[in-house]
Every structure is written in structure tokens, then in C-alpha cells.
C-alpha angles and dihedrals in degrees: 000000000000136000118256131212112222139197097289088076093061109116091357107076093168092176099210088117091057091051093058100038106114094201098039093235095147114095132189123240128178099275105010147012123259132206116220103229095209094048097046112103094197095242095142097220091125091052092052095054105037106120094204099043092241097141125085138174103253093242091051099052112136114240093255091054100046094104088063093074086064092039092056093047096043093050087076095045133091096272094062120015103347090216097132106188105345094182099232139000116271139147092281090057100056116105142185087213124101137187111273092247090057093047090054094055117100117249106273093199094068109117127215116268096026 
């Protein structure tokens, strides 16, 4: 089982989770961060430090976040980045691409009155 980054990360990408990940399995997309499910060692450090509570254990995903298990996995597949299993986040594995479900989401940083 891996951890999953959910919708609260969209347009936030705080990065604290990346800083504590011992296996560097958290990768940056255009609007959010993604956990590689095969590289995650299920340590939970990312969950404990996420300032927006965007990270869940896969078996504890709320109903409204369940699609994000697929979103995180598919980010690395041929329909988004094509990276497969890169073996650790680095500069070469940062992208402006996002999973289609993330691209469809409205910008959460829009403020009222603008």
C-alpha cells in the first residue's frame, strides 16, 4: 500500500512532503505533487508533515478522493509523463504536465472578488 496525494495539493505544492521523503518518491507536476505508488515505502513521513492534509493512506482515502489513487499512479504512465518508475525524484523528473482529472479542476487559488 502506498500513500496518495489528493486534491488539496492542487495549486499548493508546498513541497514539505518531498523534503522528508527518504526514497524521493514524490514528484512535481504542473499543479500538484504525485506519489509514485511502486516507489513509496509506506513510512508515513509525508502524511505527518503535509500542511494542507492532502496526503492519505491509500486504504483510508475519503470517497471524494478515491480517484486520486489512480491519478497518482497514472501520472507516471504513458498517457501523462511516460516516466514509468524513475527511481527517485530529481530535476529531470519535474513536469508541467498533470493528470487530466487535475487539469479539469478549477484553480483553487482564485480569491473572491477577482
